[in-house]
Biopython code that builds the backbone (N, CA, C, O; Angstrom):
import numpy as np
from Bio.PDB.StructureBuilder import StructureBuilder

atoms = [
    (1, "MET", "N", (134.787, -34.278, 17.972)),
    (1, "MET", "CA", (134.217, -35.475, 18.563)),
    (1, "MET", "C", (135.237, -36.112, 19.504)),
    (1, "MET", "O", (136.437, -36.114, 19.229)),
    (2, "ARG", "N", (134.749, -36.643, 20.602)),
    (2, "ARG", "CA", (135.603, -37.267, 21.614)),
    (2, "ARG", "C", (136.191, -38.584, 21.123)),
    (2, "ARG", "O", (135.644, -39.252, 20.245)),
    (3, "GLU", "N", (137.323, -38.928, 21.722)),
    (3, "GLU", "CA", (137.951, -40.226, 21.467)),
    (3, "GLU", "C", (137.372, -41.253, 22.441)),
    (3, "GLU", "O", (137.047, -40.920, 23.581)),
    (4, "LEU", "N", (137.247, -42.492, 21.991)),
    (4, "LEU", "CA", (136.820, -43.562, 22.883)),
    (4, "LEU", "C", (137.997, -44.001, 23.750)),
    (4, "LEU", "O", (139.148, -43.952, 23.315)),
    (5, "SER", "N", (137.708, -44.422, 24.959)),
    (5, "SER", "CA", (138.721, -44.785, 25.938)),
    (5, "SER", "C", (139.347, -46.141, 25.639)),
    (5, "SER", "O", (138.736, -47.004, 25.007)),
    (6, "SER", "N", (140.572, -46.304, 26.105)),
    (6, "SER", "CA", (141.221, -47.614, 26.017)),
    (6, "SER", "C", (141.003, -48.405, 27.312)),
    (6, "SER", "O", (141.349, -49.584, 27.382)),
    (7, "ILE", "N", (140.429, -47.759, 28.339)),
    (7, "ILE", "CA", (140.192, -48.416, 29.630)),
    (7, "ILE", "C", (138.701, -48.471, 29.972)),
    (7, "ILE", "O", (138.183, -49.542, 30.290)),
    (8, "TRP", "N", (138.018, -47.351, 29.911)),
    (8, "TRP", "CA", (136.619, -47.264, 30.323)),
    (8, "TRP", "C", (135.728, -47.982, 29.317)),
    (8, "TRP", "O", (135.791, -47.721, 28.116)),
    (9, "GLU", "N", (134.884, -48.903, 29.833)),
    (9, "GLU", "CA", (133.983, -49.672, 28.963)),
    (9, "GLU", "C", (132.651, -49.928, 29.663)),
    (9, "GLU", "O", (132.583, -49.993, 30.890)),
    (10, "ILE", "N", (131.606, -50.070, 28.874)),
    (10, "ILE", "CA", (130.310, -50.537, 29.354)),
    (10, "ILE", "C", (129.956, -51.764, 28.534)),
    (10, "ILE", "O", (129.894, -51.710, 27.306)),
    (11, "ASN", "N", (129.722, -52.874, 29.230)),
    (11, "ASN", "CA", (129.450, -54.169, 28.584)),
    (11, "ASN", "C", (130.493, -54.515, 27.524)),
    (11, "ASN", "O", (130.166, -55.064, 26.472)),
    (12, "GLY", "N", (131.754, -54.187, 27.814)),
    (12, "GLY", "CA", (132.846, -54.504, 26.901)),
    (12, "GLY", "C", (133.001, -53.540, 25.743)),
    (12, "GLY", "O", (133.894, -53.713, 24.912)),
    (13, "GLN", "N", (132.147, -52.523, 25.669)),
    (13, "GLN", "CA", (132.211, -51.542, 24.582)),
    (13, "GLN", "C", (132.865, -50.262, 25.106)),
    (13, "GLN", "O", (132.402, -49.706, 26.101)),
    (14, "PRO", "N", (133.932, -49.782, 24.458)),
    (14, "PRO", "CA", (134.593, -48.563, 24.922)),
    (14, "PRO", "C", (133.628, -47.379, 24.964)),
    (14, "PRO", "O", (132.771, -47.216, 24.095)),
    (15, "ILE", "N", (133.797, -46.550, 26.016)),
    (15, "ILE", "CA", (133.037, -45.310, 26.130)),
    (15, "ILE", "C", (134.021, -44.149, 26.096)),
    (15, "ILE", "O", (135.232, -44.363, 26.049)),
    (16, "TYR", "N", (133.514, -42.933, 26.120)),
    (16, "TYR", "CA", (134.374, -41.753, 26.102)),
    (16, "TYR", "C", (135.076, -41.602, 27.442)),
    (16, "TYR", "O", (134.482, -41.845, 28.492)),
    (17, "ASP", "N", (136.361, -41.194, 27.400)),
    (17, "ASP", "CA", (137.086, -40.920, 28.637)),
    (17, "ASP", "C", (136.374, -39.810, 29.395)),
    (17, "ASP", "O", (136.088, -38.761, 28.818)),
    (18, "PRO", "N", (136.080, -40.019, 30.680)),
    (18, "PRO", "CA", (135.425, -38.973, 31.470)),
    (18, "PRO", "C", (136.341, -37.770, 31.677)),
    (18, "PRO", "O", (137.561, -37.873, 31.546)),
    (19, "ASP", "N", (135.737, -36.631, 32.001)),
    (19, "ASP", "CA", (136.479, -35.410, 32.286)),
    (19, "ASP", "C", (136.779, -35.320, 33.776)),
    (19, "ASP", "O", (136.396, -36.196, 34.552)),
    (20, "SER", "N", (137.470, -34.247, 34.166)),
    (20, "SER", "CA", (137.773, -34.053, 35.580)),
    (20, "SER", "C", (136.469, -33.921, 36.357)),
    (20, "SER", "O", (135.458, -33.470, 35.817)),
    (21, "GLY", "N", (136.496, -34.306, 37.595)),
    (21, "GLY", "CA", (135.287, -34.301, 38.408)),
    (21, "GLY", "C", (134.677, -35.680, 38.534)),
    (21, "GLY", "O", (133.774, -35.889, 39.344)),
    (22, "THR", "N", (135.162, -36.628, 37.739)),
    (22, "THR", "CA", (134.712, -38.011, 37.857)),
    (22, "THR", "C", (135.332, -38.592, 39.122)),
    (22, "THR", "O", (136.524, -38.407, 39.369)),
    (23, "HIS", "N", (134.540, -39.289, 39.920)),
    (23, "HIS", "CA", (135.090, -39.860, 41.144)),
    (23, "HIS", "C", (134.390, -41.153, 41.523)),
    (23, "HIS", "O", (133.303, -41.470, 41.041)),
    (24, "VAL", "N", (135.060, -41.890, 42.412)),
    (24, "VAL", "CA", (134.558, -43.178, 42.893)),
    (24, "VAL", "C", (134.264, -43.037, 44.382)),
    (24, "VAL", "O", (135.122, -42.604, 45.150)),
    (25, "GLU", "N", (133.051, -43.403, 44.786)),
    (25, "GLU", "CA", (132.683, -43.423, 46.200)),
    (25, "GLU", "C", (132.618, -44.876, 46.646)),
    (25, "GLU", "O", (132.124, -45.741, 45.922)),
    (26, "ILE", "N", (133.124, -45.133, 47.848)),
    (26, "ILE", "CA", (133.091, -46.491, 48.387)),
    (26, "ILE", "C", (132.279, -46.450, 49.677)),
    (26, "ILE", "O", (132.645, -45.763, 50.631)),
    (27, "GLY", "N", (131.183, -47.185, 49.695)),
    (27, "GLY", "CA", (130.289, -47.178, 50.849)),
    (27, "GLY", "C", (129.987, -48.580, 51.324)),
    (27, "GLY", "O", (130.531, -49.562, 50.819)),
    (28, "SER", "N", (129.115, -48.651, 52.298)),
    (28, "SER", "CA", (128.714, -49.932, 52.874)),
    (28, "SER", "C", (127.230, -49.896, 53.197)),
    (28, "SER", "O", (126.640, -48.827, 53.361)),
    (29, "ILE", "N", (126.645, -51.061, 53.285)),
    (29, "ILE", "CA", (125.270, -51.194, 53.756)),
    (29, "ILE", "C", (125.346, -51.944, 55.074)),
    (29, "ILE", "O", (125.922, -53.029, 55.160)),
    (30, "LYS", "N", (124.753, -51.345, 56.097)),
    (30, "LYS", "CA", (124.813, -51.985, 57.408)),
    (30, "LYS", "C", (123.494, -51.782, 58.144)),
    (30, "LYS", "O", (122.722, -50.872, 57.840)),
    (31, "ASN", "N", (123.265, -52.639, 59.102)),
    (31, "ASN", "CA", (122.131, -52.529, 60.002)),
    (31, "ASN", "C", (122.729, -52.208, 61.362)),
    (31, "ASN", "O", (123.443, -53.028, 61.941)),
    (32, "GLU", "N", (122.440, -51.018, 61.873)),
    (32, "GLU", "CA", (123.029, -50.584, 63.135)),
    (32, "GLU", "C", (121.910, -50.370, 64.152)),
    (32, "GLU", "O", (120.891, -49.750, 63.847)),
    (33, "PHE", "N", (122.108, -50.885, 65.353)),
    (33, "PHE", "CA", (121.089, -50.711, 66.395)),
    (33, "PHE", "C", (121.756, -50.696, 67.768)),
    (33, "PHE", "O", (122.881, -51.167, 67.937)),
    (34, "ARG", "N", (121.041, -50.149, 68.734)),
    (34, "ARG", "CA", (121.548, -50.061, 70.100)),
    (34, "ARG", "C", (120.636, -50.899, 71.002)),
    (34, "ARG", "O", (119.412, -50.797, 70.933)),
    (35, "THR", "N", (121.245, -51.710, 71.832)),
    (35, "THR", "CA", (120.468, -52.533, 72.764)),
    (35, "THR", "C", (120.158, -51.739, 74.029)),
    (35, "THR", "O", (120.690, -50.646, 74.222)),
    (36, "ASP", "N", (119.307, -52.281, 74.883)),
    (36, "ASP", "CA", (118.896, -51.589, 76.113)),
    (36, "ASP", "C", (120.070, -51.246, 77.023)),
    (36, "ASP", "O", (119.994, -50.288, 77.793)),
    (37, "ASP", "N", (121.150, -52.013, 76.945)),
    (37, "ASP", "CA", (122.310, -51.733, 77.788)),
    (37, "ASP", "C", (123.222, -50.659, 77.195)),
    (37, "ASP", "O", (124.287, -50.381, 77.744)),
    (38, "GLY", "N", (122.809, -50.047, 76.067)),
    (38, "GLY", "CA", (123.552, -48.939, 75.474)),
    (38, "GLY", "C", (124.640, -49.337, 74.498)),
    (38, "GLY", "O", (125.347, -48.472, 73.982)),
    (39, "ILE", "N", (124.789, -50.614, 74.234)),
    (39, "ILE", "CA", (125.831, -51.079, 73.318)),
    (39, "ILE", "C", (125.313, -51.009, 71.885)),
    (39, "ILE", "O", (124.218, -51.480, 71.577)),
    (40, "THR", "N", (126.120, -50.413, 71.023)),
    (40, "THR", "CA", (125.771, -50.326, 69.608)),
    (40, "THR", "C", (126.249, -51.584, 68.899)),
    (40, "THR", "O", (127.389, -52.013, 69.076)),
    (41, "HIS", "N", (125.382, -52.162, 68.106)),
    (41, "HIS", "CA", (125.707, -53.363, 67.340)),
    (41, "HIS", "C", (125.591, -53.035, 65.857)),
    (41, "HIS", "O", (124.646, -52.375, 65.425)),
    (42, "ILE", "N", (126.554, -53.502, 65.094)),
    (42, "ILE", "CA", (126.540, -53.286, 63.647)),
    (42, "ILE", "C", (126.546, -54.644, 62.962)),
    (42, "ILE", "O", (127.409, -55.485, 63.216)),
    (43, "GLN", "N", (125.577, -54.837, 62.098)),
    (43, "GLN", "CA", (125.543, -56.040, 61.267)),
    (43, "GLN", "C", (125.862, -55.592, 59.844)),
    (43, "GLN", "O", (125.067, -54.902, 59.205)),
    (44, "TRP", "N", (127.023, -55.988, 59.362)),
    (44, "TRP", "CA", (127.420, -55.598, 58.011)),
    (44, "TRP", "C", (126.664, -56.434, 56.993)),
    (44, "TRP", "O", (126.739, -57.662, 57.009)),
    (45, "ILE", "N", (125.945, -55.773, 56.119)),
    (45, "ILE", "CA", (125.223, -56.457, 55.052)),
    (45, "ILE", "C", (126.133, -56.581, 53.840)),
    (45, "ILE", "O", (126.201, -57.629, 53.197)),
    (46, "ARG", "N", (126.823, -55.500, 53.544)),
    (46, "ARG", "CA", (127.775, -55.524, 52.427)),
    (46, "ARG", "C", (128.754, -54.369, 52.581)),
    (46, "ARG", "O", (128.350, -53.253, 52.909)),
    (47, "LYS", "N", (130.037, -54.626, 52.347)),
    (47, "LYS", "CA", (131.071, -53.596, 52.457)),
    (47, "LYS", "C", (131.639, -53.274, 51.081)),
    (47, "LYS", "O", (131.535, -54.062, 50.141)),
    (48, "GLU", "N", (132.232, -52.112, 50.994)),
    (48, "GLU", "CA", (132.958, -51.646, 49.805)),
    (48, "GLU", "C", (132.117, -51.688, 48.534)),
    (48, "GLU", "O", (132.530, -52.251, 47.520)),
    (49, "ILE", "N", (130.939, -51.087, 48.600)),
    (49, "ILE", "CA", (130.084, -50.936, 47.422)),
    (49, "ILE", "C", (130.527, -49.662, 46.708)),
    (49, "ILE", "O", (130.641, -48.600, 47.320)),
    (50, "ARG", "N", (130.769, -49.782, 45.429)),
    (50, "ARG", "CA", (131.275, -48.644, 44.675)),
    (50, "ARG", "C", (130.168, -47.940, 43.894)),
    (50, "ARG", "O", (129.284, -48.574, 43.318)),
    (51, "THR", "N", (130.245, -46.613, 43.891)),
    (51, "THR", "CA", (129.426, -45.771, 43.029)),
    (51, "THR", "C", (130.401, -44.922, 42.230)),
    (51, "THR", "O", (131.181, -44.159, 42.800)),
    (52, "VAL", "N", (130.357, -45.055, 40.919)),
    (52, "VAL", "CA", (131.259, -44.305, 40.047)),
    (52, "VAL", "C", (130.450, -43.164, 39.433)),
    (52, "VAL", "O", (129.506, -43.396, 38.677)),
    (53, "ASN", "N", (130.828, -41.941, 39.764)),
    (53, "ASN", "CA", (130.174, -40.754, 39.223)),
    (53, "ASN", "C", (130.980, -40.290, 38.018)),
    (53, "ASN", "O", (132.099, -39.795, 38.160)),
    (54, "ILE", "N", (130.408, -40.453, 36.843)),
    (54, "ILE", "CA", (131.102, -40.116, 35.599)),
    (54, "ILE", "C", (130.634, -38.746, 35.139)),
    (54, "ILE", "O", (129.436, -38.462, 35.125)),
    (55, "ARG", "N", (131.586, -37.896, 34.761)),
    (55, "ARG", "CA", (131.263, -36.518, 34.385)),
    (55, "ARG", "C", (131.908, -36.158, 33.055)),
    (55, "ARG", "O", (133.056, -36.507, 32.777)),
    (56, "TYR", "N", (131.137, -35.450, 32.247)),
    (56, "TYR", "CA", (131.627, -34.893, 30.984)),
    (56, "TYR", "C", (131.305, -33.402, 30.972)),
    (56, "TYR", "O", (130.168, -33.010, 31.235)),
    (57, "ASP", "N", (132.297, -32.572, 30.668)),
    (57, "ASP", "CA", (132.071, -31.124, 30.621)),
    (57, "ASP", "C", (131.066, -30.752, 29.545)),
    (57, "ASP", "O", (130.170, -29.941, 29.779)),
    (58, "MET", "N", (131.213, -31.342, 28.367)),
    (58, "MET", "CA", (130.231, -31.111, 27.312)),
    (58, "MET", "C", (130.236, -32.273, 26.335)),
    (58, "MET", "O", (131.248, -32.944, 26.133)),
    (59, "MET", "N", (129.058, -32.493, 25.730)),
    (59, "MET", "CA", (128.889, -33.590, 24.779)),
    (59, "MET", "C", (127.960, -33.138, 23.659)),
    (59, "MET", "O", (127.067, -32.315, 23.860)),
    (60, "THR", "N", (128.191, -33.691, 22.489)),
    (60, "THR", "CA", (127.278, -33.450, 21.375)),
    (60, "THR", "C", (126.031, -34.313, 21.565)),
    (60, "THR", "O", (126.005, -35.202, 22.417)),
    (61, "GLN", "N", (125.014, -34.047, 20.774)),
    (61, "GLN", "CA", (123.798, -34.859, 20.837)),
    (61, "GLN", "C", (124.113, -36.321, 20.524)),
    (61, "GLN", "O", (123.575, -37.228, 21.160)),
    (62, "GLU", "N", (124.974, -36.542, 19.555)),
    (62, "GLU", "CA", (125.354, -37.906, 19.182)),
    (62, "GLU", "C", (126.048, -38.625, 20.338)),
    (62, "GLU", "O", (125.776, -39.797, 20.598)),
    (63, "GLU", "N", (126.944, -37.918, 21.029)),
    (63, "GLU", "CA", (127.686, -38.518, 22.139)),
    (63, "GLU", "C", (126.779, -38.847, 23.324)),
    (63, "GLU", "O", (126.876, -39.929, 23.902)),
    (64, "ILE", "N", (125.897, -37.913, 23.683)),
    (64, "ILE", "CA", (125.019, -38.174, 24.832)),
    (64, "ILE", "C", (124.016, -39.276, 24.507)),
    (64, "ILE", "O", (123.682, -40.080, 25.377)),
    (65, "SER", "N", (123.537, -39.323, 23.280)),
    (65, "SER", "CA", (122.610, -40.391, 22.879)),
    (65, "SER", "C", (123.281, -41.755, 22.978)),
    (65, "SER", "O", (122.668, -42.724, 23.426)),
    (66, "PHE", "N", (124.546, -41.827, 22.558)),
    (66, "PHE", "CA", (125.314, -43.072, 22.645)),
    (66, "PHE", "C", (125.421, -43.527, 24.098)),
    (66, "PHE", "O", (125.163, -44.690, 24.407)),
    (67, "MET", "N", (125.803, -42.605, 24.995)),
    (67, "MET", "CA", (125.976, -42.957, 26.403)),
    (67, "MET", "C", (124.653, -43.360, 27.051)),
    (67, "MET", "O", (124.598, -44.351, 27.779)),
    (68, "LEU", "N", (123.596, -42.606, 26.793)),
    (68, "LEU", "CA", (122.303, -42.929, 27.393)),
    (68, "LEU", "C", (121.785, -44.280, 26.921)),
    (68, "LEU", "O", (121.153, -45.008, 27.686)),
    (69, "SER", "N", (122.048, -44.611, 25.675)),
    (69, "SER", "CA", (121.582, -45.907, 25.164)),
    (69, "SER", "C", (122.263, -47.071, 25.878)),
    (69, "SER", "O", (121.718, -48.174, 25.923)),
    (70, "LEU", "N", (123.441, -46.836, 26.433)),
    (70, "LEU", "CA", (124.168, -47.891, 27.142)),
    (70, "LEU", "C", (123.738, -48.045, 28.597)),
    (70, "LEU", "O", (123.801, -49.145, 29.147)),
    (71, "VAL", "N", (123.298, -46.942, 29.232)),
    (71, "VAL", "CA", (123.112, -46.985, 30.684)),
    (71, "VAL", "C", (121.709, -46.699, 31.196)),
    (71, "VAL", "O", (121.346, -47.197, 32.262)),
    (72, "GLN", "N", (120.926, -45.938, 30.501)),
    (72, "GLN", "CA", (119.673, -45.454, 31.073)),
    (72, "GLN", "C", (118.694, -46.582, 31.381)),
    (72, "GLN", "O", (118.195, -47.261, 30.483)),
    (73, "GLY", "N", (118.431, -46.765, 32.692)),
    (73, "GLY", "CA", (117.466, -47.765, 33.134)),
    (73, "GLY", "C", (117.887, -49.205, 32.924)),
    (73, "GLY", "O", (117.045, -50.103, 32.903)),
    (74, "LYS", "N", (119.190, -49.434, 32.768)),
    (74, "LYS", "CA", (119.677, -50.788, 32.481)),
    (74, "LYS", "C", (120.665, -51.249, 33.549)),
    (74, "LYS", "O", (121.210, -50.447, 34.306)),
    (75, "GLU", "N", (120.877, -52.549, 33.587)),
    (75, "GLU", "CA", (121.969, -53.114, 34.365)),
    (75, "GLU", "C", (123.077, -53.463, 33.389)),
    (75, "GLU", "O", (122.807, -53.947, 32.290)),
    (76, "TYR", "N", (124.329, -53.221, 33.782)),
    (76, "TYR", "CA", (125.448, -53.403, 32.860)),
    (76, "TYR", "C", (126.743, -53.585, 33.640)),
    (76, "TYR", "O", (126.775, -53.398, 34.857)),
    (77, "THR", "N", (127.805, -53.949, 32.937)),
    (77, "THR", "CA", (129.129, -54.000, 33.555)),
    (77, "THR", "C", (129.878, -52.735, 33.170)),
    (77, "THR", "O", (129.804, -52.279, 32.029)),
    (78, "LEU", "N", (130.594, -52.179, 34.125)),
    (78, "LEU", "CA", (131.407, -50.986, 33.904)),
    (78, "LEU", "C", (132.848, -51.328, 34.226)),
    (78, "LEU", "O", (133.142, -51.822, 35.315)),
    (79, "THR", "N", (133.741, -51.073, 33.296)),
    (79, "THR", "CA", (135.176, -51.190, 33.535)),
    (79, "THR", "C", (135.702, -49.771, 33.649)),
    (79, "THR", "O", (135.453, -48.940, 32.776)),
    (80, "TYR", "N", (136.430, -49.489, 34.723)),
    (80, "TYR", "CA", (136.859, -48.122, 35.034)),
    (80, "TYR", "C", (138.171, -48.165, 35.804)),
    (80, "TYR", "O", (138.662, -49.240, 36.150)),
    (81, "GLU", "N", (138.737, -46.987, 36.071)),
    (81, "GLU", "CA", (139.965, -46.878, 36.853)),
    (81, "GLU", "C", (139.598, -46.626, 38.313)),
    (81, "GLU", "O", (139.104, -45.553, 38.661)),
    (82, "ASP", "N", (139.844, -47.617, 39.159)),
    (82, "ASP", "CA", (139.537, -47.522, 40.582)),
    (82, "ASP", "C", (140.789, -47.049, 41.320)),
    (82, "ASP", "O", (141.879, -47.548, 41.040)),
    (83, "PRO", "N", (140.666, -46.096, 42.259)),
    (83, "PRO", "CA", (141.860, -45.593, 42.948)),
    (83, "PRO", "C", (142.548, -46.628, 43.830)),
    (83, "PRO", "O", (143.734, -46.487, 44.129)),
    (84, "ILE", "N", (141.832, -47.657, 44.250)),
    (84, "ILE", "CA", (142.419, -48.692, 45.108)),
    (84, "ILE", "C", (142.770, -49.943, 44.315)),
    (84, "ILE", "O", (143.857, -50.497, 44.477)),
    (85, "LEU", "N", (141.861, -50.386, 43.463)),
    (85, "LEU", "CA", (142.014, -51.663, 42.764)),
    (85, "LEU", "C", (142.639, -51.557, 41.378)),
    (85, "LEU", "O", (142.916, -52.583, 40.756)),
    (86, "GLY", "N", (142.865, -50.357, 40.883)),
    (86, "GLY", "CA", (143.343, -50.191, 39.505)),
    (86, "GLY", "C", (142.186, -50.383, 38.537)),
    (86, "GLY", "O", (141.052, -50.019, 38.850)),
    (87, "VAL", "N", (142.453, -50.943, 37.376)),
    (87, "VAL", "CA", (141.377, -51.183, 36.411)),
    (87, "VAL", "C", (140.459, -52.254, 36.999)),
    (87, "VAL", "O", (140.910, -53.350, 37.334)),
    (88, "ASN", "N", (139.169, -51.933, 37.123)),
    (88, "ASN", "CA", (138.216, -52.798, 37.816)),
    (88, "ASN", "C", (136.913, -52.866, 37.019)),
    (88, "ASN", "O", (136.552, -51.910, 36.332)),
    (89, "THR", "N", (136.221, -53.980, 37.110)),
    (89, "THR", "CA", (134.919, -54.150, 36.455)),
    (89, "THR", "C", (133.882, -54.486, 37.512)),
    (89, "THR", "O", (134.093, -55.370, 38.343)),
    (90, "ILE", "N", (132.750, -53.768, 37.475)),
    (90, "ILE", "CA", (131.660, -54.007, 38.418)),
    (90, "ILE", "C", (130.343, -54.146, 37.659)),
    (90, "ILE", "O", (130.200, -53.638, 36.546)),
    (91, "ASN", "N", (129.390, -54.835, 38.269)),
    (91, "ASN", "CA", (128.018, -54.882, 37.760)),
    (91, "ASN", "C", (127.280, -53.717, 38.392)),
    (91, "ASN", "O", (127.320, -53.543, 39.610)),
    (92, "CYS", "N", (126.608, -52.921, 37.578)),
    (92, "CYS", "CA", (125.964, -51.743, 38.136)),
    (92, "CYS", "C", (124.707, -51.357, 37.369)),
    (92, "CYS", "O", (124.320, -52.006, 36.398)),
    (93, "ARG", "N", (124.085, -50.280, 37.835)),
    (93, "ARG", "CA", (122.890, -49.736, 37.200)),
    (93, "ARG", "C", (122.934, -48.219, 37.322)),
    (93, "ARG", "O", (123.707, -47.671, 38.108)),
    (94, "THR", "N", (122.099, -47.552, 36.539)),
    (94, "THR", "CA", (121.995, -46.097, 36.541)),
    (94, "THR", "C", (120.519, -45.744, 36.651)),
    (94, "THR", "O", (119.681, -46.444, 36.083)),
    (95, "PRO", "N", (120.177, -44.668, 37.373)),
    (95, "PRO", "CA", (118.765, -44.277, 37.481)),
    (95, "PRO", "C", (118.121, -44.085, 36.110)),
    (95, "PRO", "O", (118.795, -43.752, 35.135)),
    (96, "GLU", "N", (116.815, -44.300, 36.052)),
    (96, "GLU", "CA", (116.091, -44.201, 34.793)),
    (96, "GLU", "C", (115.785, -42.768, 34.380)),
    (96, "GLU", "O", (115.554, -42.512, 33.198)),
    (97, "SER", "N", (115.776, -41.843, 35.303)),
    (97, "SER", "CA", (115.344, -40.480, 35.005)),
    (97, "SER", "C", (116.366, -39.722, 34.172)),
    (97, "SER", "O", (117.537, -39.643, 34.544)),
    (98, "ILE", "N", (115.935, -39.170, 33.057)),
    (98, "ILE", "CA", (116.816, -38.363, 32.206)),
    (98, "ILE", "C", (117.285, -37.116, 32.947)),
    (98, "ILE", "O", (118.349, -36.582, 32.634)),
    (99, "GLN", "N", (116.512, -36.641, 33.923)),
    (99, "GLN", "CA", (116.883, -35.447, 34.674)),
    (99, "GLN", "C", (118.182, -35.640, 35.440)),
    (99, "GLN", "O", (118.877, -34.670, 35.744)),
    (100, "ASP", "N", (118.511, -36.883, 35.753)),
    (100, "ASP", "CA", (119.718, -37.161, 36.518)),
    (100, "ASP", "C", (120.988, -37.060, 35.679)),
    (100, "ASP", "O", (122.087, -37.216, 36.209)),
    (101, "PHE", "N", (120.855, -36.801, 34.383)),
    (101, "PHE", "CA", (122.012, -36.870, 33.510)),
    (101, "PHE", "C", (122.624, -35.532, 33.115)),
    (101, "PHE", "O", (123.794, -35.502, 32.731)),
    (102, "PHE", "N", (121.906, -34.447, 33.188)),
    (102, "PHE", "CA", (122.488, -33.199, 32.725)),
    (102, "PHE", "C", (121.951, -32.025, 33.519)),
    (102, "PHE", "O", (120.917, -32.134, 34.177)),
    (103, "THR", "N", (122.648, -30.905, 33.459)),
    (103, "THR", "CA", (122.193, -29.729, 34.179)),
    (103, "THR", "C", (121.718, -28.620, 33.248)),
    (103, "THR", "O", (120.851, -27.837, 33.636)),
    (104, "ARG", "N", (122.246, -28.527, 32.049)),
    (104, "ARG", "CA", (121.786, -27.482, 31.135)),
    (104, "ARG", "C", (122.262, -27.751, 29.721)),
    (104, "ARG", "O", (123.072, -28.648, 29.488)),
    (105, "VAL", "N", (121.758, -26.973, 28.784)),
    (105, "VAL", "CA", (122.116, -27.092, 27.375)),
    (105, "VAL", "C", (122.561, -25.718, 26.888)),
    (105, "VAL", "O", (121.922, -24.714, 27.203)),
    (106, "LEU", "N", (123.643, -25.663, 26.128)),
    (106, "LEU", "CA", (124.058, -24.404, 25.519)),
    (106, "LEU", "C", (123.184, -24.100, 24.314)),
    (106, "LEU", "O", (122.524, -24.990, 23.780)),
    (107, "TYR", "N", (123.180, -22.867, 23.895)),
    (107, "TYR", "CA", (122.352, -22.465, 22.759)),
    (107, "TYR", "C", (122.755, -23.148, 21.463)),
    (107, "TYR", "O", (121.926, -23.310, 20.568)),
    (108, "ASN", "N", (124.011, -23.550, 21.348)),
    (108, "ASN", "CA", (124.455, -24.197, 20.110)),
    (108, "ASN", "C", (124.175, -25.697, 20.099)),
    (108, "ASN", "O", (124.654, -26.412, 19.218)),
    (109, "GLY", "N", (123.413, -26.170, 21.056)),
    (109, "GLY", "CA", (123.014, -27.573, 21.058)),
    (109, "GLY", "C", (123.985, -28.521, 21.731)),
    (109, "GLY", "O", (123.804, -29.737, 21.661)),
    (110, "VAL", "N", (125.012, -27.993, 22.381)),
    (110, "VAL", "CA", (125.980, -28.842, 23.080)),
    (110, "VAL", "C", (125.508, -29.033, 24.518)),
    (110, "VAL", "O", (125.188, -28.062, 25.204)),
    (111, "TRP", "N", (125.467, -30.273, 24.967)),
    (111, "TRP", "CA", (125.065, -30.587, 26.339)),
    (111, "TRP", "C", (126.222, -30.278, 27.282)),
    (111, "TRP", "O", (127.369, -30.624, 26.997)),
    (112, "ARG", "N", (125.925, -29.628, 28.405)),
    (112, "ARG", "CA", (126.953, -29.242, 29.375)),
    (112, "ARG", "C", (126.769, -29.995, 30.687)),
    (112, "ARG", "O", (125.651, -30.332, 31.077)),
    (113, "ASN", "N", (127.890, -30.253, 31.360)),
    (113, "ASN", "CA", (127.890, -30.856, 32.696)),
    (113, "ASN", "C", (127.078, -32.143, 32.753)),
    (113, "ASN", "O", (126.227, -32.315, 33.626)),
    (114, "VAL", "N", (127.342, -33.022, 31.839)),
    (114, "VAL", "CA", (126.647, -34.313, 31.797)),
    (114, "VAL", "C", (127.256, -35.209, 32.874)),
    (114, "VAL", "O", (128.460, -35.466, 32.869)),
    (115, "THR", "N", (126.432, -35.673, 33.782)),
    (115, "THR", "CA", (126.915, -36.560, 34.840)),
    (115, "THR", "C", (125.932, -37.710, 35.029)),
    (115, "THR", "O", (124.726, -37.547, 34.846)),
    (116, "PHE", "N", (126.455, -38.853, 35.391)),
    (116, "PHE", "CA", (125.581, -39.954, 35.778)),
    (116, "PHE", "C", (126.301, -40.886, 36.733)),
    (116, "PHE", "O", (127.528, -40.984, 36.730)),
    (117, "GLU", "N", (125.517, -41.563, 37.543)),
    (117, "GLU", "CA", (126.041, -42.484, 38.544)),
    (117, "GLU", "C", (125.932, -43.916, 38.068)),
    (117, "GLU", "O", (124.904, -44.333, 37.535)),
    (118, "CYS", "N", (126.990, -44.652, 38.264)),
    (118, "CYS", "CA", (126.977, -46.101, 38.045)),
    (118, "CYS", "C", (127.048, -46.717, 39.440)),
    (118, "CYS", "O", (128.103, -46.714, 40.074)),
    (119, "MET", "N", (125.929, -47.240, 39.908)),
    (119, "MET", "CA", (125.845, -47.777, 41.264)),
    (119, "MET", "C", (126.012, -49.290, 41.240)),
    (119, "MET", "O", (125.251, -50.004, 40.587)),
    (120, "GLU", "N", (127.021, -49.763, 41.962)),
    (120, "GLU", "CA", (127.281, -51.207, 41.995)),
    (120, "GLU", "C", (126.091, -51.949, 42.593)),
    (120, "GLU", "O", (125.507, -51.531, 43.593)),
    (121, "LYS", "N", (125.750, -53.071, 41.942)),
    (121, "LYS", "CA", (124.626, -53.895, 42.433)),
    (121, "LYS", "C", (125.069, -54.760, 43.592)),
    (121, "LYS", "O", (124.269, -55.520, 44.138)),
]
sb = StructureBuilder()
sb.init_structure("model")
sb.init_model(0)
sb.init_chain("A")
sb.init_seg("    ")
for serial, (resi, resn, name, xyz) in enumerate(atoms, 1):
    if name == "N":
        sb.init_residue(resn, " ", resi, " ")
    sb.init_atom(name, np.array(xyz, "f"), 0.0, 1.0, " ", f" {name:<3s}", serial, name[0])
structure = sb.get_structure()
């Protein structure tokens, strides 16, 4: 069984330390348009929106059930290790579809390649 993290948390509750392949994407929302004179104008709606892609190589049924109960179709706070800000907490959500969480199951009942996105609100 996995150890709970001393840094990673959802709603203040420790979660399992992610495996390699976990990464943070930083994006922006903007409205971009070109006027008749050919000049491009950008209206920034929001900058530096984070999406944290959390990955686990394999999880037991108990472990995946625990994680899904915290994130599936909910809004929550995520505390994680940000490459720029260090330990950071964001308000985020995860898609509701169970299909977005895993790619396959081994014959012995262990879930493989469990991934999910925490998208900052």
